N, C-alpha and C positions, 0 to 999 in steps of 0.2 A: 816400278821402272825408275832407274836412276836418272836424274836430271843434271846436265853439265853446266858449269858456270863459265860459258864461253859465248861469244857472239858469232854471227854467221861468217864473218871474215876469218876468224880464228878457226872455225870449223872447216872451212875450205882449205886453209893452209895445212891443217893436220891431215885431212883426208888425202890431199894431192901429194903429200910428201912422206908422212909416216902413218898410213891408214891402220896399221896393226894396233895403234893406241886405242882406236875406237872399237876394235873387235870385241872387247869385253864389256864395253859400255852400251853397245847398240843392241837392238832387238831384231832378229832375223824375221823377215816377212816375205810372203808371196801373194800374187793376185788370187782373189777368190775365184772359184770355178765359174760362178755366174758371170763375173766380170770378163773372164776369158771368152766365154761363149757369146755374150751380148756385144762386147766391144763398143760400148757406149761411152764416149769421152766424158760425159757428164756424170756417169755413175761407175766409177772405178774404185773398188774396195780391195784393201789388202788385209791379210790376217797373219797373226804370229804363227810361224812354222819352224820346225827344227832345222830344216835344210833350205831355208829361203835364200833367194839370190839377191835380196835387197836388205838394207839396214834402215831402221827408223831410229833416229837420235833425238832425244828430248833435251831441251835447254831450259834453264831456270826462268826464262821469260815466257814459259808455257807455250812454246812453239815446238812442233814436231816436223823434222826434216827427213826426207827420203833420199837415200844414196845407194848406188850399186855396191854390192859387197866387195871386199878386197879380192884382187886377182880375178875379177869378173871376166869370163871368156864369152865372147859373142859368137853365136851362130845365127842362122836365118830365123829359127823359131824364137830364140831369145831376143833377136832384134825387133821382131814384131811387138813383143811385150815392152821392150825398152823404149821404142819410139812413142808408145802410148803414155809413157811417164816422163820422157825427156825429149827435148829438141836436140837432135844429133847433128851437129855442124861438122862438115868435112868427112862424114863417114862413107866408106866404100867397102863393099863385100869382099873385094880382092885385097884389101889392106888389113894386115893383122896388128897394126900398131894400136896402142892403147888410147886412153882419153884423159882429159882433165875435166873436172867438174867446175863449170863456170857458175852455175846456180843450182843448189839442191831443190828437189821438188818439195812442195809444202803439202802436208797432209794434216787431217784433223782426227783426233781420237773420238770414236763413237762410244757413247756411254752404254755399253752392254756387258754381259758377264765375261765374254772373251775379249781379247785385245784385237780390235778391228779399227782400221783407219780408212778415211775417205780422201781421195786425191782432190785437193783444192786448186793447186797450181802446178803446172808442169815445170820441171827443171831444165837445165841446159848443159849439154856435154860438148866438148871441143875435141875432135879427133885430128885436126890439122896440125896442132903444135905439140903433139904428144911425142914421146920418145920412140926410138926404133925398136923392133922386136928383140934385137940382141941386148940393147940396154935394158929393155923391159924384163928380159929373162934374168939379167944380172940383178936388177932391182928386186925381182921376185925372190931370188936366192937370198939376197941381203935381208929382205923382209921376213923370209922364213927363219933365218938365223936369229933375227931380232925377236920373232915370235917364240922361238925355242928358248931364248934367254929370258923372255918375259914369263913363259910358262915355268921355267926353273925358279925365277924370282918369286912368282906367285906360290910355288910349292914351298920355298923357304919361308915365305911369310906365313903360310898356313901352319907349317911346322912350328914356327916361333909362337904363333897364336895358340896352338895346341899345348905347347910347353908352358906358356904363361897360364893357360886355363888349368892345366894339371897342377902347376905350382900353387895357384890360387886355391884350388880344391883341397890340396894337401894342407895348406896353411889353415884353411877353414876347418878341416877335419881335426887337425892338431888342437886348434883353439876350442873346438867343441868338446873333444875328449878331455882337455885340460879343465874346462868348465865342469864337466861331469865329475871328474876326480876331485875337484875342489869342493863340489857339492857333497860328495861322499865324505871327504875329510871333515867338512863343516858338520855334517850329520854325526860322524863318529865323535868329534870333539864335543858336540852338544850332548850326545848320549853319555859320554864319559863324565862331563860336567854334572849332568843330572844324577848319575850314579854316585859321583863323589859327594854331591850335596845330600843325597839320600843317606849315604854312609855317615857323613858328618852329623846329620840329624840323629841317626841311630846312636852314634858315639856320645853325642851330647845328652841324649835321653838316658843312656846307660850311666854316664857320670852323674846326672841329676838323681837317678835312682839310687846309685851307690852313696851319694852325699846324703840323700834322705835317710837311707838305712843307717849310716854312721851317726846322723843326728839323733835317730831313735835310740841307738845304742848308748850314745852319750847321755841322753835323758834318762835311760834306764839305769845307767851306772850312777848318775847323780842322785836319782831317786833312792837307790839302794844305799848309797853313801850317807844320804841324809837320815835314813832310818838307822844306820849304824855309824855314829860319829867316830868311833874309835878306828874305823877302817878307812877313813878319808885319806890318811897318809900311809905310804908303804913303809913298813918297819923292817929295816935291814937286820935287826937283831932276831927276828922271828925266823922259823924254818921255812923252806920253800913250800911245804904243804900248807902252812898257815896263811901264806901270802898269795896263794894261787886261786883264791875264790873268784876274784874279779877277772883274772886271765881266763879261767874256764868259762865264765859267762860270755866273754867275747868270742872265744873259740866256738862255743855251741851255737851262737847266733850266726856266725859266718858259715860254719860247716853245714848248718841246717838248710842253707840256700843252694847247696851244691849237690850234684848227683854223682854217684860212684860209677866209674866206667871200667869194665874188665876187658883186657886185650887178650885174644886167644892166640895160641901158638900153633904152628903147622900140625903138631901131633894131635891136638884136640879140636882142630878147625871143623866146624859143623856146616853141613850143606842143607840143613833142614830148618833154618830159621824162617820167620814169617814171610820175608821177602825173597826167599830162595826156594824154588821148586825143583826137585830132582827129576830130570827127564831120563828115560831108560837108556837113550843112546849117548848120554854125556860121558859115561865111563868108557864106552867104546872109543869115542873121539879122543879121550885123554890117553888111551893106550896106543891107538894107531889111527891118527887123523886122516892118513892118506886113503883109507878105504872109503871115505866120503866124497872123493873127487868126482866119481861118476854119478853122484846123486845130488850134486849141488850146482848152483849157477854162480859163475865167477863175476864179482862186482867190484867197482872202485868208486871212490867219492868223486863227485863232479867238480870241475874246476871252479864253478860259481860258488859251490858250497865251501870249498877251500878258501876262496877269496873272502867270503863273508866272515869266516873265522879269523883270517888275518887282519881284517878291518875291525875286529872286535864285536861283530854282530853275533849275539848268542842265540843262534838258530840251530835246531836239530840238523844233523848231517844228512845229506841227500846222496844216494848211490844210484849208479846206473850199470846195466849189464855191459860187460866188455868181453873181448875174445880171451880164449884160454891163454894163460901166462901173462896177461896184462893187468889183472886185478890183484888186490891184496887181501880180499875177504871173500867168504862164501856166503851164499844165501841158500838155506835148507828149508824144504817144506813148500807145500802149495796152499793149503787153507790158512796155515799160520807160517809166516816167513821168519825164520830165525837167522840172526847174524852171528857168524863165528869166524875166527881167523883161519887163513889157509894153513895147510899142513906145514909149509916151509916158512911160516911167519916167525920173524925174530925182531926183538926190540932194538932199535938204533936211534940215532939222533934225528933222523928224518921223520920217524913215525911215533916218537915218544909222546908228543902232545896229542896227536890224532887218536892214539889208543885210549888216552885218558878221557877223551870226549865221547867215546863209544862204550867203555866198560868201567865199572868200579874196579880199581886196581888195588889189591891188597897184598900184604906180604912185603918182601924185599925186592921192589921193582928197580931194575938197573938194565944197562945194555947187555944184550945176549942172555938175559935171565930166562930160566926154564919156568914155564907157567902151566897151570891146569885150568881148564874151563869149569867154573862153578855153575854159571848160569849163562845161557846164550842171550844176546840182545834180541829185541823184537823190532821188525820192520813193518811199515804199512805202505801200500802202493799209493802213489800220488798221480801216476799216469801209466801208460802201457809199458814203459821201459825204465821207470824210476821209482825208487822207494825211499822213504824217510824213516829215520830212527824214531821209534815210538816208545821204546823202553831200553834203558842201558842194561848190558849184561854184567857179569862179574868174573874177573880173572884173579887167580891167586899165584903169586910169584915166589919162587924159592931162591 
């Protein structure tokens, strides 16, 4: 219950002239049913009710004051209750004029679970110096207008508070998201630095290894030169065949550490290497992929998986089932889930990087290039509606 920082004189001035100010600060109360029945002046109790005819106002000096509510209309029944709480000077049943509060009634708060007050001292009302019914009606209308304006002001205040609260929440959300993004950026930078350090270590190790091999070659050459003093210096008068002994030794040492690699052309491209297994339906797919439309599930990479790749996190791609026409890939099979491009799939600048993370791309890869499926990718389920790439497939581009 809100306590007001006013004294009793200020309370009476406010109530007798602008009572609507107290309307939102006071607690509405009514006599308890037992007090109505017993009508014992020493034991009158009031309790908080929604439609009470009286107000209890608390002040910061820990006093509780009882007043009739604003626009209190008196009849014979209400007067019986009113006179048990206030001394009514100059009141007449035939007179409809209002009253002024000379002294509010004093009540004491009872320490219970509910809000209950006990009357300690009656108040005093003066009906003799009050305004006429006409002026009272005009005052009531004026008070109603003031109350309407007060309600509107309260509404504006609530809207302002709501806007401030929303603005504060929005700023906090922005700051929280900024912090999350900054953490992700820091994580990516840390990971990139770690990879760079690891690469630098590998490069340094390679240089050290090469330098060691060169030193061994130098020692070998020096050893051979010492055995054949005549060959220490290159004789430009001799034929190339005579002076190529040392050169051949160097070439043999270097060539022996390299492996020969053969690049296959489209005409002799084999699909039966150790890491490529020919599936019966692959040739059908390459001839007419559209026939697989009714036997596959349309899937697309999740936004989270795409974002992870953009942030440089090298995680296997994750797919989820989508509606027909919304995906870019098909999932074929039940016991084993295969990943294959849709029938209308073409290479463009938007999916160029994506296709390279899902398939080994061989041949002449370029925009709008024709391709053949050599080996489908493999998927593994990670929940009821999502699958993760377990093994990359192979595409050959012409």
